[in-house]
C-alpha positions in Angstrom: 15.7 -11.3 -38.2 14.8 -8.1 -39.9 17.7 -7.4 -42.1 18.3 -11.5 -42.7 17.0 -13.6 -45.5 14.2 -15.9 -44.8 16.4 -19.2 -45.0 19.2 -17.5 -43.1 19.2 -20.3 -40.1 19.8 -22.8 -42.6 23.4 -21.4 -43.7 26.7 -20.9 -41.9 28.0 -18.4 -44.3 26.5 -15.2 -45.8 25.9 -15.1 -49.5 28.6 -13.9 -51.6 28.2 -10.2 -53.1 28.7 -11.4 -56.7 25.9 -14.2 -56.3 23.6 -11.6 -54.4 24.0 -9.1 -57.3 23.4 -11.8 -60.0 20.7 -13.5 -58.0 18.7 -10.6 -57.1 15.7 -9.8 -59.5 14.3 -6.9 -57.6 15.3 -4.5 -60.2 13.2 -6.2 -62.7 10.3 -8.0 -60.9 9.2 -4.9 -58.9 7.1 -4.5 -61.7 4.9 -7.3 -60.3 4.2 -5.4 -57.0 0.6 -4.9 -58.0 -0.1 -8.6 -58.9 1.8 -9.8 -55.9 0.0 -7.7 -53.5 -3.4 -8.5 -55.0 -2.7 -12.5 -55.0 -1.4 -12.3 -51.4 -4.6 -10.5 -50.3 -6.7 -13.1 -52.0 -4.7 -16.0 -50.6 -5.1 -14.6 -47.1 -8.8 -14.4 -47.6 -8.8 -17.8 -48.7 -6.9 -18.9 -45.5 -9.4 -17.0 -43.2 -12.2 -18.5 -45.2 -10.9 -22.0 -44.6 -10.0 -21.2 -41.1 -6.4 -22.1 -41.8 -5.3 -18.8 -39.9 -7.3 -16.7 -37.7 -9.2 -13.5 -38.9 -7.4 -11.2 -36.6 -4.0 -12.3 -38.2 -5.4 -12.2 -41.7 -6.9 -8.7 -41.3 -3.7 -7.5 -40.0 -1.9 -9.1 -43.3 -4.6 -7.4 -45.5 -4.3 -4.1 -44.0 -0.6 -4.1 -44.0 -0.4 -5.2 -47.7 -2.5 -2.4 -48.5 -0.4 0.1 -46.8 2.7 -1.4 -48.5 1.0 -0.9 -52.0 0.3 2.9 -51.1 3.9 3.2 -50.1 5.0 1.9 -53.5 2.4 4.1 -55.6 3.8 7.1 -53.6 7.5 6.1 -54.3 8.0 5.9 -50.5 8.8 2.2 -50.6 12.8 1.0 -50.4 13.4 -2.0 -52.7 16.4 -3.9 -51.3 18.6 -6.2 -53.5 19.4 -8.5 -50.3 16.1 -9.6 -50.2 16.3 -10.9 -53.9 12.8 -10.3 -55.3 9.6 -8.6 -55.2 7.9 -11.3 -52.9 10.4 -11.3 -50.1 10.7 -7.7 -50.2 6.9 -7.0 -49.7 7.0 -10.0 -46.9 9.9 -8.3 -45.0 8.3 -5.1 -45.2 5.0 -6.7 -43.8 6.8 -7.8 -40.9 8.0 -4.4 -40.2 4.5 -3.0 -40.4 2.4 -5.7 -38.6 5.0 -7.8 -36.6 4.9 -11.6 -36.3 1.2 -11.9 -37.8 3.2 -11.4 -41.2 4.5 -15.0 -40.7 1.2 -16.6 -41.5 1.0 -14.9 -45.0 3.1 -17.8 -46.6 1.1 -20.6 -45.1 0.2 -23.1 -47.9 2.2 -21.1 -50.6 5.8 -21.1 -52.1 7.5 -18.5 -54.1 7.2 -21.1 -56.9 3.4 -20.8 -57.5 3.4 -17.2 -56.0 5.7 -16.0 -58.7 4.0 -18.0 -61.7 0.6 -16.4 -60.5 1.7 -13.1 -60.3 3.5 -13.4 -63.5 0.2 -14.7 -65.3 -1.8 -11.9 -63.9 0.7 -9.5 -65.3 0.9 -11.1 -68.8 -2.9 -11.0 -68.7 -3.0 -7.2 -68.1 0.0 -6.7 -70.6 -2.0 -8.8 -73.2 -5.2 -6.8 -73.0 -3.0 -3.6 -73.3 -1.3 -4.7 -76.5 -4.7 -6.0 -77.9 -5.8 -2.2 -77.3 -2.7 -0.8 -79.2 -3.2 -3.3 -82.0 -6.9 -2.2 -82.2 -5.5 1.4 -82.5 -3.3 0.7 -85.3 -6.0 -1.4 -87.4 -8.4 1.8 -86.9 -5.6 4.0 -88.3 -5.3 1.7 -91.3 -9.2 1.8 -92.0 -9.3 5.5 -91.6 -6.4 5.9 -94.4 -8.0 3.3 -96.4 -11.2 5.1 -96.5 -9.6 8.0 -98.1 -8.1 5.9 -100.9 -10.4 3.5 -102.2 -10.1 4.7 -105.7 -6.3 5.5 -105.4 -4.7 3.2 -108.1 -1.2 1.9 -107.2 1.0 -0.7 -108.7 0.7 -3.9 -106.9 4.1 -5.3 -106.9 5.5 -9.0 -106.8 9.1 -9.4 -106.5 9.2 -5.8 -106.4 8.4 -5.5 -110.2 5.2 -4.2 -111.3 2.4 -6.7 -111.5 -1.2 -5.5 -111.6 -3.2 -2.3 -110.6 -4.6 -2.3 -107.3 -6.3 0.1 -104.9 -4.1 1.7 -102.2 -6.9 1.2 -99.7 -6.6 -2.5 -100.6 -2.9 -2.6 -99.9 -3.4 -0.9 -96.7 -6.3 -3.4 -95.5 -3.9 -6.1 -96.1 -2.1 -5.1 -93.0 -5.3 -4.8 -91.2 -5.9 -8.6 -91.7 -2.2 -9.3 -90.6 -3.0 -7.5 -87.2 -6.4 -9.0 -87.0 -4.6 -12.2 -86.7 -2.2 -10.7 -84.2 -5.0 -9.7 -82.0 -6.4 -12.9 -82.2 -3.1 -14.6 -81.1 -3.1 -12.6 -78.1 -6.6 -13.3 -77.4 -6.1 -17.0 -77.9 -3.3 -16.8 -75.3 -5.4 -15.2 -72.8 -7.8 -18.2 -72.9 -4.8 -20.6 -72.7 -3.2 -19.1 -69.5 -6.7 -18.6 -67.7 -5.9 -21.1 -65.2 -4.7 -20.2 -61.7 -1.3 -21.8 -60.4 -1.6 -20.5 -56.6 -1.9 -23.5 -54.1 0.4 -25.7 -56.2 3.0 -24.6 -53.5 6.6 -25.7 -54.2 5.7 -28.6 -56.6 3.6 -31.2 -54.8 0.5 -29.3 -53.4 -0.3 -28.9 -49.7 -1.8 -30.9 -46.8 -3.8 -27.9 -45.9 -7.5 -27.9 -46.8 -7.2 -24.8 -49.1 -10.0 -23.9 -51.5 -8.1 -23.2 -54.9 -11.2 -22.6 -56.8 -12.1 -19.7 -54.7 -8.7 -18.3 -55.2 -8.9 -18.7 -59.0 -12.1 -17.0 -59.2 -11.2 -14.1 -57.0 -8.1 -13.4 -59.2 -10.0 -13.6 -62.4 -9.0 -17.0 -63.4 -11.4 -19.7 -65.1 -10.2 -22.4 -62.9 -7.2 -23.8 -60.8 -4.4 -25.7 -62.6 -4.7 -29.3 -62.6 -1.3 -30.5 -61.9 0.9 -29.0 -59.3 4.1 -29.9 -61.1 3.3 -28.5 -64.3 1.8 -25.3 -62.6 5.3 -24.2 -61.2 7.1 -25.2 -64.2 5.0 -23.9 -67.1 6.2 -20.9 -68.9 4.4 -21.7 -72.2 2.0 -18.6 -71.5 5.6 -16.3 -71.6 6.7 -18.0 -74.5 3.2 -17.6 -76.3 3.3 -14.0 -75.3 6.8 -13.5 -76.6 5.7 -15.4 -79.9 2.6 -13.3 -80.4 4.8 -10.2 -80.1 7.5 -11.2 -82.4 4.9 -12.2 -85.1 3.3 -8.7 -84.4 6.6 -7.1 -84.6 7.2 -8.8 -88.0 4.2 -7.5 -89.4 4.8 -4.1 -88.6 8.4 -4.3 -89.8 7.0 -5.3 -93.1 4.7 -2.2 -93.3 7.6 -0.2 -92.4 9.7 -1.7 -95.1 7.1 -1.1 -97.5 6.6 2.6 -96.5 10.5 3.0 -96.7 10.7 1.8 -100.2 7.6 3.7 -101.4 8.9 7.0 -99.7 12.2 6.4 -101.6 13.4 8.7 -104.2 13.1 5.7 -106.6 9.6 5.2 -106.0 8.2 8.4 -104.6 4.6 6.9 -104.2 4.0 8.2 -100.7 5.2 11.2 -98.3 5.2 11.7 -94.6 4.4 14.7 -92.5 7.8 16.3 -91.1 6.8 15.3 -87.7 7.7 11.8 -88.8 10.9 12.6 -90.4 14.5 13.4 -89.6 17.2 15.3 -91.3 21.1 14.6 -91.9 23.8 16.3 -89.9 25.7 17.1 -93.2 23.2 16.9 -96.0 20.7 19.8 -95.7 18.1 18.5 -98.2 17.5 15.2 -96.4 14.4 14.2 -95.0 14.7 10.5 -93.7 11.9 8.1 -92.4 13.7 7.1 -89.3 10.6 6.1 -87.3 9.7 3.5 -89.9 13.4 2.3 -89.7 13.3 2.1 -86.0 10.3 -0.2 -86.5 11.8 -2.3 -88.8 14.8 -2.4 -86.5 13.0 -3.3 -83.4 11.7 -6.7 -84.3 15.2 -8.1 -83.9 14.7 -7.2 -80.1 11.4 -9.2 -80.3 12.9 -12.1 -81.9 15.9 -12.3 -79.6 13.7 -12.5 -76.4 11.7 -15.1 -77.8 14.9 -17.0 -78.9 16.2 -16.5 -75.3 13.2 -17.7 -73.4 13.1 -20.8 -75.7 16.8 -21.6 -75.0 16.2 -21.1 -71.3 13.3 -23.6 -71.2 14.6 -26.4 -73.5 16.8 -28.1 -71.1 15.1 -27.7 -67.8 13.8 -30.9 -66.0 10.5 -30.8 -64.5 9.4 -28.2 -61.7 11.2 -24.9 -60.6 14.7 -23.8 -61.3 16.4 -20.5 -61.1 17.1 -20.2 -64.6 13.2 -19.2 -65.0 14.2 -16.0 -63.1 15.3 -14.4 -66.3 11.7 -14.9 -67.9 10.3 -11.8 -66.7 13.1 -9.4 -67.9 12.4 -11.0 -71.3 8.7 -10.7 -71.4 8.9 -7.1 -69.8 11.3 -6.1 -72.3 9.3 -7.8 -75.1 6.2 -5.9 -74.1 7.8 -2.6 -73.9 9.5 -2.9 -77.2 6.2 -4.0 -79.0 4.3 -1.2 -77.3 6.6 1.3 -78.4 6.5 -0.1 -82.0 2.7 -0.2 -82.0 2.6 3.5 -80.8 5.1 4.7 -83.6 3.2 2.5 -86.2 -0.1 4.2 -85.5 1.5 7.6 -85.8 3.3 6.6 -88.9 0.1 5.5 -90.7 -1.6 8.7 -89.5 1.2 10.5 -91.2 1.4 9.0 -94.7 -0.1 10.5 -97.8 -0.4 9.0 -101.1 1.2 10.6 -103.9 -1.6 9.7 -106.4 -0.2 11.1 -109.5 3.0 9.1 -109.1 1.0 5.8 -108.2 -1.0 6.2 -111.2 2.1 6.9 -113.5 3.7 3.9 -112.1 0.7 1.7 -112.2 0.8 2.2 -116.0 4.4 1.3 -116.2 5.4 -2.4 -116.7 2.4 -3.7 -118.6 0.2 -4.4 -115.6 -2.8 -5.1 -117.7 -1.4 -7.9 -119.6 -3.2 -10.4 -117.4 -6.6 -8.4 -118.2 -6.1 -8.9 -121.8 -5.5 -12.6 -121.4 -8.5 -12.7 -119.3 -10.7 -10.9 -121.9 -9.7 -13.3 -124.6 -10.6 -16.2 -122.3 -14.1 -14.6 -121.5 -15.0 -13.4 -124.9 -13.4 -15.5 -127.5 -13.5 -18.9 -126.0 -9.6 -19.3 -125.9 -7.7 -21.4 -123.2 -6.1 -19.1 -120.6 -2.5 -20.7 -122.0 -3.5 -19.5 -125.5 -4.7 -16.1 -124.2 -1.3 -15.8 -122.4 0.7 -16.4 -125.3 -1.2 -13.7 -127.3 -1.0 -11.4 -124.3 2.9 -11.9 -124.1 3.4 -11.1 -127.8 1.4 -7.8 -127.4 3.8 -7.1 -124.3 6.8 -7.6 -126.5 5.5 -5.6 -129.3 4.7 -2.6 -126.8 8.0 -3.1 -125.2 9.9 -2.9 -128.6 8.0 0.2 -129.7 8.5 1.8 -126.3 4.6 2.1 -125.5 2.5 1.4 -122.6 -0.3 -1.2 -123.3 -2.8 1.8 -122.9 -1.1 3.6 -125.7 -1.5 0.6 -128.3 -4.5 1.4 -130.9 -7.0 -1.4 -132.1 -5.1 -2.2 -135.2 -1.8 -2.9 -133.4 -3.5 -5.1 -131.0 -5.5 -7.0 -134.0 -1.8 -8.0 -135.3 -1.9 -10.8 -132.7 -5.6 -11.7 -132.7 -7.7 -10.4 -135.6 -11.3 -10.9 -134.1 -11.4 -7.9 -131.9 -13.2 -4.6 -131.5 -12.9 -1.3 -129.6 -14.1 -2.8 -126.4 -10.9 -4.6 -125.8 -9.3 -1.2 -125.2 -11.0 -0.7 -121.9 -9.1 -3.7 -120.4 -5.6 -1.6 -120.7 -7.0 1.2 -118.5 -5.6 0.7 -115.0 -8.4 1.9 -113.1 -10.9 -0.6 -115.2 -8.5 -3.4 -114.4 -8.5 -2.5 -110.7 -12.2 -2.5 -110.5 -12.7 -5.7 -112.6 -11.2 -7.8 -109.6 -14.5 -8.1 -107.9 -14.1 -11.7 -106.6 -14.2 -12.0 -102.9 -11.3 -10.5 -101.3 -10.3 -8.7 -104.7 -9.2 -5.0 -105.1 -12.2 -3.4 -106.7 -13.5 -0.3 -105.1 -16.8 -1.9 -104.4 -15.2 -4.7 -102.7 -12.9 -2.6 -100.7 -15.7 -0.2 -99.6 -17.5 -3.3 -98.5 -14.6 -4.6 -96.6 -14.2 -1.3 -94.8 -17.8 -1.3 -93.6 -17.3 -4.9 -92.4 -14.1 -3.9 -90.5 -15.7 -1.0 -88.9 -18.2 -3.3 -87.4 -15.6 -6.0 -86.1 -13.3 -3.5 -84.8 
């Protein structure tokens, strides 16, 4: 039986080579070996505790599994395609090491509950890794923001100059996005914190197993409550890929901003040469390829999310072979996002603000027009709509005379509203405009510094 499949006695013909190639998942799910061995050891201990198997057989199993893990860690283990997956590869190897005692391992267990348990354990570890990586990017944003609290830049809407903002305030907007991403992964960890092991194929078992013991030993909060849902559930995989896709989307938006701001048309930021590439034909080029890769990788995360949703949408209750592809999608989604987060941290660390260009551009486009309207409301008892109309006229005048708002003198402004004094000129200063936004969440330096302190505490 050493070279035969577990179920070989039931079938008259060998599996076709094409089916064996397509049906085998060992090249993918061998990444689950640590989780599979850990779950098998805990399952064996539970079987011994419940006196379902003898201690001598259980101890042989545990020692054999530890030897297999050591072999894999050293690269001395041969994964065989004909044994399909990580579970049967390990079981077959266990037979070779300890003999017939290996046959007791699969008591009160199916590959259906075995694989979803292993998979959940892997996703838990992967989620914690991603949470750490997100935190690294968040810290990079804080560090860069701390150096740019008083750096004035144009805040854009529709890619048109809107209002002056702090560059730090802009950077911290992405901190908020990533904070939500981090929370999504944390929420997912809570949702998947139920152990499927012991659900067996789909109906549970007649053995007197202790599922609470197994769940606690494997680090889960409790066992799952319905055996059919347990083997059928892949919500945790979908949640992981959804959280990954949203996080990748946020990083793509940051990368897109950086690409635009680094362009010759904007020239608001620059990067260290370590984060740039050249051209094969144009000697002068310095291209922000890492940012472009970050922007592109999100498509891969979207694709994997869409793929798993499509796989799951038509499946009846319980386990089906379609689910075999879930691991390749999740592993790939994890690898892609992890690389994206690593590149993002390096990119943020590399960015430098071209402060003079930022200030110059913040003065273009009449970005303090709203400040003038607000001044009239607060000081002249006008409605905002009245003030808006007056400010629009001032903008039209400045535009016609090719002047910035800060270049207008008091007499020019009084053409549109007479009852004014020199104090009004302060509202056209972009730095004053930025610092006037003291409402909670606003861009003033005092607000931004306060938020940086808060973020440092919470991170």
